[in-house]
N, C-alpha and C positions, 0 to 999 in steps of 0.2 A: 368954616371950610372943612370938608371931610378929609381925614388922613388916608392917603393912597397906600400906605405900607401894608395894612392888612390884606389888601388885594394882591400885592406883590408877593407877600409871604404865602398866601393861599395858592398862588400859581406855582411857587417853588415846591410846596408840599405835594401838590398834585403831580408835578413832574417827578418827584422822588418816589411817590407811590407807583407811578407808571414804570419808572426805572427798575424798581424792585419786583414788579410783577412780571417782568420779562422771563420767558423760559430760558433764553440764552444768557450766559453770564457775560458781564461787561466789566472790564477793568480799564481805567483811564490813567495814563502816565504822562509826565512831562517828557520832553525830549531827552533829558538826562537820565531817564529811567525811574524817577521818583514816582511812586504810586500816589495818585491824587484822589481817586474815587473808585467805587466799585458798587455792584448791586448784590442783592441777597443771593441770586443764583450763582454768582461767581464764588462767594464764600462757601455755599453748599457743595458745589462741584469740587473745589479744592480742599474742602474739609479744613478750613482755616478760620481763625478768628480775625476780626479787622486789624488788630494790632500785629498779628503774625503776617498778614498779607502786606501791610505797610512796612514790614521789617522793623517794627518798633518792639517786637517781643519774639523770643525764640520759639520755634515750632516744637511740638511734642517729640521726644526721642523715637517714638514708635512710628512717626509719620515719615513715609518714604516717597521719593519721587524718582521716576526714570522716564526717559523719553526715547522715541525712536524716529528715524533710525539713530542708533547711538553715534555720537560724534565727539567723543573725547570726554575726559573727566569733568565734573562740575564741583563747585565749592560745597563740600559736604557740611561745612559749618553754617552756610547760608544758602540752603537749597532754593528758597523762594527767589532770592536775588539772582542766583544762577539761572533759574527758569526764565525770569523776565529779561535778563541780559541775552540769553540765547534766543528768546522770542524776538527781541529787537534786531538781532543779527540775521535771523533767518526769515522772519515775517510769518512763518507757519510752522507749527510743531504739534506732535501728538504725545501726550504724557500719560503715564500710569500713576495714579495717586493711591497710595496704600495708607489707610488710616487705621489706627488701633480700634476705632469704634465702628468701622464700616468695612464692607468688602471693597476690593480694588475696583477703581473706576477708571475708564479710559476717557480722556478729555482731548478733543481737537481744538487748538487755539490758533487763531489767525489775527494779524494786526495790520493796521494801516494808519497813516498820518491824517490829521484833520486840523482845521484852524477855527478858533472861536470867533464868532461874529463880533463879540464885544472886545476881544483882544486879538486882532488879526496877526500880530507879530508873534503870538504865543502858539507853538505847535503842540498838539495833543496827540498822543499815541493811543488809539482805541483798539483794545484787544477783545475779541469775541470768543467766548468759550462754549463749546457744544459737547454734551455728553454722548459719546459714541460707543458706550459699553455694549449695548444691545446689538448695535450694528456690527461691531467686531465679533461678537459671539455668533451672529448669523454668518458672517464671512468665514469664520473658522469652521463652522458646521458645513457650509457649502464646500469649502476646500477639502474637508474630510470626505464628503460625498464624492467630490471629483476624483479624489485619490482612490476611493473604492471603485468608482466606475473605470478609471484608468487601469486599476489592477485587474478588474473583471475582464476588460477588453483584452488585456495582455494574456490573461488566463484562457479566454475563449480562443484567442489566436493559437496559443500553444495546443489547446485541446483539438482544434480543427486540423492542425498541421502534423500532429503526432502520428507516427506509424502504429502506435499501440491503440487498440480500440478502447474508447472511453465513453462513458455515459453516466448521467445522474439518474437515479431511480428513487421512487418512494418506497415505503416499508413493504409494500406488496410486490415490489420488483417491476412496476410499470415504468417504462422509459420516459423520462421527462425531457432530456436533451442528450444528444449524442454527436460524435464526430464522424468524419468520413470513413475512418478505419473501422469503426463499429458497423457502419452501414455496409461496408465491403464484406465484413465477416458475417453479420446476421441478416442483411438485406433490409430494404426500406420498409418491409412489412413487420419487422421485429419490434413489437410494442411492449413485450414483456420478456425480461431476461429469464425469469423462472420457466417460461414456456420453451425456452431455447435449449434447456438442459434435459437429460434423461429423467424419467419419472423417479427413479431411485435416488437421484441427487437433489430433487427439488426440496424435500424436507430439510436437508442439510443447509441449503442456501437460505431458506426462510428463517431457520433457526439462527444462522449467522447474522442476518439482518436485524433480528430482534435483539441479539446480544450487543450488536453495535449501538443501536439506538437506546438501549438501556444503560449504556456506559460500562458494560462488563469488560470490553476490550476495545482498544483504539483501532484495530484493523483485523481483518480475517483474510486468509489465503486458502483458496480451494482449487483443486485441479479436477476438471471434469470435461466431458465431451460437450460440444456445442453443435447444434444442427445448423447446417449451412443452407443458403437458398437453393443451391444446386441439388440438394437432397442428401449430400454426403455429410460427414461429421469431421470436426477438427478437435483435437485435444487442446484445451485452453486452460491457462492459469488465470483465475479471477481473484484480484485483490480488491477488497471492499473496505472503504474508509468512511466513517461517519462524518458528514459535513454539517456541523451545527452553525457555521458562520462562513461567509465568503461567497457561496453560491446561493442566492436567495430562493431559488426554486427547487433546491435539491435536498433530499434527506441523506442519501448515500451516494458516494462517488465510486464507480467501478472502473478498474483498469483490466482489460481483457487481452491477454497476450497469447497468440497462437504458438503452442509449444509442440505441435505435431512432429516437426522435424527432430526436435530434441528427444522426444519420446522414442522415435524410430531409432535414433542413435543409441539410446539407452538400452532398448530391446536388443539391438544388434550386439552391443558390448556384453550384455548379460548372456546372450546366446554363445558368444565367443568364450566367455568365462565358464559356462556351464555345459557346453556341448563338445563332444568329440569332433574335431575338425574333419576327420576322414569319413566317419559314418553318419554324423548328424545326430547320434544318440547322446544321452547324458554321459558326461565323463565321470570318472571315479568319484571325484569330490562332490559333484552335484547329486549323484546317485545315493551316496552314503547320507547326504543331507536329507534327501527325500525319505530314505529308510528310517532315519532317526525321527523325523516328523511323524511318520506313520506309526512307529512304536509309541510315541508320546500320546497319540490320539487313539490308541488301540482300546483303551478302557471304554471310551465312548462307543467305539465301533462294536465292542463285545456286547454292550447293553442292547445294541441294535441287532444282535445276532449276526454280525458281519465278520467274516474271516478273511485273512490275507496270508499269502504264501510267498516265499522267496525262492526263485530258481537261479542256480548258478550254472552257467553253460561254458564248457571248455572244449575247444575244437580238437579232434583227433586227426593226426596226419598233416597238420597245417605246416609244420617245419619242412616237410617234403616239397610243398608248393614253393616256398622261398628258395630251397636248395636247387630245385630243378628248373623253375620258370622265372625266378628272380622276384625282387620285391614289388615290382609293378603288378605282377600277376597276383602276388600275395595281397596287395591292397585291393585288387579287384574282387578277390574271394571274400575279404572282410566286408566290403561294401555289400556284396550279394548276400552274405550271411546276415548282416544287420537288417536288410530288407526282408529276408525270410523270417527272422524273429518277429519283426514288426507286423508281418503279414498274418502271423498266428496269435497275436495279442490284440487287446482292445485299446481304445483311445484313453481310458482311464487307468490302464496299466503303465508302469514306468519302466522303460527299457534303457539299459546303460552298457557302455563298454568300459570295463574296469581296467583294461590294459592288455596289450598284446592280442592274443586270441581268446581272451576271457570276457564273457558277457554275463549280464544279470537281468532279472525281471522281477519287479514288484507286482505280484499277481493278485487281483482283487477276487479271490475265491478261496475255497478250502483246498486241502492237499490233494484229494482225489481229482478234482478238476485241474489242478496244477500239474499233476503227473500226466494226465491225458494230454494236456496242452504241450508238455515237455516232449512227449513222444511225437506229436505233430511237428514240433520245431525241429527235432532230429531228422525227420523225413524231409522237411523243406530245406534244411541246411545241405543235405546230401545233393538235392536237386540243384540248389543254387551254386554249389561248387562245380558241378558238372557243366554249368553254363559258361564257365571261364575256359576258353580254348587252351588245351594243353595241360590244364591243371590236374594233378593226380587226385584220387578220391579223398574226400574229406568227410568225416562224420563228427558227431558231438556226444559228449557225456554230460549228463545233467543231474545235479543234486537239488533236492527239494526239501524245504523245511517250513513248518508252520510258524508264523510270527507269534511271539509271546511277549506281552507287555513287560514282564519282569526281566527280560533279557535285553542286553544292549545291542547296538548295531554290529559291532565287531564280533560279538559272540554269535549272532545270527549268521553272519557271513562265514565264520569259521565252521559252524555246523553244516551249512550248505556245501562248503568246500570239502569237508570230510565226506559227505554223501557223494559228491561228484567224483572224488578219487576212488571210492568204493565201486562206483560205476565203471571206472576205467579198469580197475583190477578185475572186475567181473567180466570183462570182454569188450568194453567200450560200446558206443552207440546205444546207450540205454539210460533210463531214468532210475535213480535210487532215492528213496525217501530217508531223511535223517531220522535216527532213532533217539529216544529220550526227549 
């Protein structure tokens, strides 16, 4: 009679091989938590030896275990036992296994009760282990992308709703994306920021883009005029920032702020600081500043055979206007005199009121032309004074001096002043050239 045991043993061996060939890890426990069996995949996933899984040998000190969600401390001295006990309590758990010999792996473990057909009264806890390391990496990557998308959505909402014109451009200044404020400023047909600025500023803008993308500077700020769809222009402050990350379609982010009103205020404040409020001419401080600048650049002007002269004009008889007609009439005469001087000078000449009834002209020509112009100014001042009802006659004495680079502004003014007083002593209403 043949022995049936070889067949039985053969079936058991085949079941064992099948058990160990599974991709999923399997751990079998008794109801009291005692580990009874396992397959090769379970040992591989947990990075444990059979004795360590069965709690008959300690784990390596470098082996670490954590689970999520965290739910209180576990027995650090018996981490495997803590894991299995927690699994029995919860039925499902995800753990991170850190092994000294391998990278961290994430394992999802679920358990359920089963009964052996041969021993119906004996409950077996079957735990299934699945390696979810790759899945978690994908989930984290997807979460990162969702975060980026959410950030971009928020950024685009801010961009669209901002009152400041914004656009992303490439290195050549071609508009890739823009908000409504930019469209309101440049119009729907504005496809190039470079084309929106004057010709003389385009090279500056292109150079700024190149410096940004080469990493020489994190940002650039330029103030220039921008052509508007209506045909007019607006002064704008353009801030350019290199965008190497965040906006996938952009090389450079531009913030374009209309500063026309600010510039108008600045011009007005500068005029108030530099101009005489009564006549609209340069005040003393502004005129002397212009005189100093001209003396500084006189060497260059001399090489170009260019000459400049200084005329100092003081009114004769102006005190009588104030004494007989009052200060309102005196102011009217000063306004008329300023207009008369401006009428006999050119746009590139600088005319100022130095104080009281004293005026000065930076004249772009030599002394002979300056003397001739001074005589015309005297004639026009007399006519202007007669235009004020009731005002007594007013004339002017004029001193002329040629500007010299080696002399300072105060010295030039003093020389012209001396010449002007010689004109008064000689009978007034005349022009005298400075000597020396």
